[in-house]
MARSEDREN-809187 format. One line per field, with one value per residue: residue number from 1; residue in three letters; x, y, z of N, C-alpha, C in turn. Coordinates in nm, 3 decimals, m for minus. Layout:
% residues N
n NUM_... .
res ala_... .
n.X X_... .
n.Y Y_... .
n.Z Z_... .
ca.X X_... .
ca.Y Y_... .
ca.Z Z_... .
c.X X_... .
c.Y Y_... .
c.Z Z_... .
END
This chain:
% residues 79
n 1_2_3_4_5_6_7_8_9_10_11_12_13_14_15_16_17_18_19_20_21_22_23_24_25_26_27_28_29_30_31_32_33_34_35_36_37_38_39_40_41_42_43_44_45_46_47_48_49_50_51_52_53_54_55_56_57_58_59_60_61_62_63_64_65_66_67_68_69_70_71_72_73_74_75_76_77_78_79 .
res met_glu_gly_asp_ala_arg_ala_gln_asp_ala_glu_asp_glu_thr_ala_thr_glu_asp_arg_ser_val_ile_ala_ile_pro_pro_val_pro_val_thr_asn_ser_ala_thr_ala_glu_gly_phe_val_ala_ala_gly_leu_gly_val_ser_leu_leu_pro_arg_ala_ala_leu_ala_his_his_his_pro_gly_val_val_val_arg_lys_val_arg_gly_pro_glu_pro_val_arg_ala_val_his_ala_ala_met_arg .
n.X 0.085_0.189_0.386_0.201_0.102_0.345_0.389_0.154_0.194_0.444_0.319_0.140_0.326_0.462_0.274_0.190_0.451_0.448_0.252_0.323_0.232_0.208_0.121_m0.024_m0.117_m0.434_m0.486_m0.648_m0.818_m0.934_m0.999_m1.109_m0.963_m0.704_m0.730_m0.766_m0.517_m0.341_m0.441_m0.372_m0.113_m0.043_m0.088_m0.297_m0.656_m0.962_m1.291_m1.527_m1.789_m2.008_m2.039_m1.798_m1.648_m1.666_m1.471_m1.230_m0.904_m0.677_m0.516_m0.666_m0.889_m1.226_m1.472_m1.802_m1.943_m2.092_m2.371_m2.369_m2.494_m2.321_m2.463_m2.548_m2.621_m2.768_m2.816_m3.006_m2.928_m3.111_m3.208 .
n.Y m0.121_0.119_0.166_0.187_0.462_0.618_0.587_0.716_0.980_1.031_1.032_1.255_1.466_1.450_1.518_1.762_1.880_1.835_1.994_2.239_2.373_2.534_2.490_2.694_2.827_2.951_3.305_3.537_3.822_4.162_4.362_4.423_4.532_4.444_4.165_4.150_4.244_4.048_3.836_3.969_3.955_3.697_3.521_3.354_3.293_3.455_3.498_3.736_3.976_4.092_4.384_4.455_4.464_4.680_4.838_4.676_4.545_4.597_4.366_4.143_3.879_3.860_3.630_3.491_3.294_2.995_2.756_2.565_2.893_3.111_3.242_3.526_3.662_3.968_4.205_4.463_4.695_4.873_5.170 .
n.Z m0.012_0.085_m0.131_m0.339_m0.269_m0.286_m0.564_m0.664_m0.562_m0.715_m0.971_m0.945_m0.920_m1.152_m1.338_m1.280_m1.325_m1.612_m1.721_m1.640_m1.415_m1.110_m0.785_m0.573_m0.233_m0.161_m0.177_0.031_m0.046_0.011_m0.160_m0.480_m0.684_m0.608_m0.625_m0.902_m0.984_m0.900_m1.078_m1.327_m1.318_m1.357_m1.154_m1.068_m1.054_m1.023_m0.872_m0.903_m0.827_m1.077_m1.072_m0.953_m1.171_m1.353_m1.447_m1.549_m1.517_m1.781_m1.856_m1.790_m1.860_m1.883_m1.784_m1.780_m1.523_m1.562_m1.536_m1.266_m1.223_m1.002_m0.685_m0.507_m0.194_m0.099_0.143_0.315_0.566_0.788_0.964 .
ca.X m0.007_0.285_0.437_0.118_0.100_0.451_0.373_0.071_0.255_0.521_0.245_0.091_0.423_0.486_0.153_0.210_0.553_0.422_0.150_0.378_0.137_0.260_0.004_0.000_m0.221_m0.531_m0.453_m0.778_m0.809_m1.070_m1.023_m1.112_m0.850_m0.589_m0.758_m0.749_m0.368_m0.287_m0.471_m0.311_0.032_m0.037_m0.073_m0.423_m0.776_m1.055_m1.435_m1.564_m1.923_m2.019_m2.029_m1.644_m1.561_m1.709_m1.358_m1.140_m0.760_m0.668_m0.459_m0.759_m0.995_m1.349_m1.565_m1.924_m1.956_m2.217_m2.387_m2.476_m2.452_m2.320_m2.575_m2.498_m2.729_m2.751_m2.915_m3.008_m2.952_m3.173_m3.231 .
ca.Y m0.001_0.246_0.187_0.262_0.588_0.684_0.601_0.818_1.096_1.073_1.074_1.387_1.556_1.446_1.575_1.907_1.936_1.839_2.115_2.371_2.441_2.545_2.505_2.781_2.838_3.073_3.438_3.608_3.974_4.234_4.462_4.367_4.569_4.358_4.032_4.168_4.266_3.903_3.768_4.013_3.913_3.547_3.444_3.280_3.313_3.514_3.508_3.864_4.002_4.173_4.516_4.497_4.449_4.777_4.887_4.588_4.568_4.553_4.239_4.044_3.838_3.834_3.529_3.458_3.155_2.919_2.610_2.642_3.026_3.144_3.331_3.614_3.730_4.100_4.254_4.599_4.719_5.001_5.227 .
ca.Z m0.004_0.082_m0.253_m0.436_m0.229_m0.344_m0.701_m0.698_m0.551_m0.835_m1.092_m0.934_m0.947_m1.291_m1.405_m1.238_m1.413_m1.759_m1.735_m1.602_m1.313_m0.956_m0.699_m0.452_m0.151_m0.186_m0.100_0.042_m0.052_0.044_m0.257_m0.612_m0.761_m0.575_m0.687_m1.067_m0.995_m0.902_m1.201_m1.438_m1.304_m1.385_m1.014_m1.038_m1.123_m0.911_m0.889_m0.853_m0.877_m1.205_m1.036_m0.928_m1.300_m1.446_m1.509_m1.508_m1.564_m1.923_m1.875_m1.738_m1.943_m1.811_m1.842_m1.706_m1.476_m1.600_m1.503_m1.209_m1.182_m0.860_m0.633_m0.410_m0.133_m0.090_0.237_0.346_0.698_0.803_1.096 .
c.X 0.086_0.341_0.343_0.107_0.207_0.437_0.273_0.125_0.367_0.446_0.181_0.202_0.463_0.375_0.164_0.340_0.527_0.325_0.209_0.301_0.208_0.136_0.041_m0.126_m0.307_m0.474_m0.582_m0.741_m0.939_m1.088_m1.021_m0.996_m0.719_m0.613_m0.713_m0.581_m0.287_m0.317_m0.389_m0.152_0.053_m0.036_m0.193_m0.548_m0.861_m1.193_m1.475_m1.710_m1.923_m1.989_m1.886_m1.572_m1.603_m1.596_m1.238_m1.011_m0.741_m0.595_m0.550_m0.870_m1.106_m1.441_m1.687_m1.916_m2.089_m2.233_m2.326_m2.410_m2.427_m2.427_m2.508_m2.615_m2.685_m2.856_m2.878_m3.017_m3.005_m3.194_m3.361 .
c.Y 0.130_0.274_0.254_0.427_0.685_0.697_0.703_0.959_1.143_1.107_1.201_1.488_1.564_1.532_1.719_1.968_1.950_1.960_2.241_2.448_2.433_2.575_2.594_2.803_2.951_3.194_3.510_3.748_4.035_4.338_4.395_4.404_4.473_4.211_4.037_4.178_4.134_3.834_3.820_3.984_3.774_3.457_3.362_3.336_3.384_3.507_3.636_3.892_4.103_4.345_4.554_4.497_4.563_4.844_4.794_4.617_4.522_4.413_4.128_4.020_3.797_3.733_3.508_3.307_3.123_2.789_2.539_2.786_3.051_3.247_3.401_3.682_3.871_4.148_4.403_4.624_4.877_5.061_5.307 .
c.Z m0.010_m0.051_m0.354_m0.392_m0.297_m0.500_m0.735_m0.678_m0.671_m0.957_m1.064_m0.955_m1.089_m1.375_m1.389_m1.320_m1.562_m1.793_m1.707_m1.510_m1.170_m0.880_m0.564_m0.365_m0.183_m0.112_m0.098_0.032_m0.031_m0.068_m0.400_m0.702_m0.733_m0.634_m0.842_m1.083_m1.005_m1.013_m1.325_m1.437_m1.326_m1.273_m0.995_m1.114_m0.997_m0.954_m0.820_m0.910_m0.997_m1.159_m1.002_m1.070_m1.405_m1.513_m1.471_m1.567_m1.712_m1.954_m1.820_m1.835_m1.857_m1.865_m1.746_m1.668_m1.513_m1.541_m1.379_m1.183_m1.046_m0.816_m0.520_m0.330_m0.078_0.027_0.273_0.504_0.718_0.930_1.090 .
END
């Protein structure tokens, strides 16, 4: 069983190397411009609400997420 796990690890590493993909941990950001900057620099992908993309970074390609579409709840706090 241990040999199987090592073989799987070797396959995973090879697959990553063949595709030139480097897995990095997620970096949470609170500003959409920061997220777009990371994307424009080639450091990953981001999911942003449409309102945050009114004036997106020229180095970023925007695609609509489909099937299933994400839903975002918006609430109003009143006094």
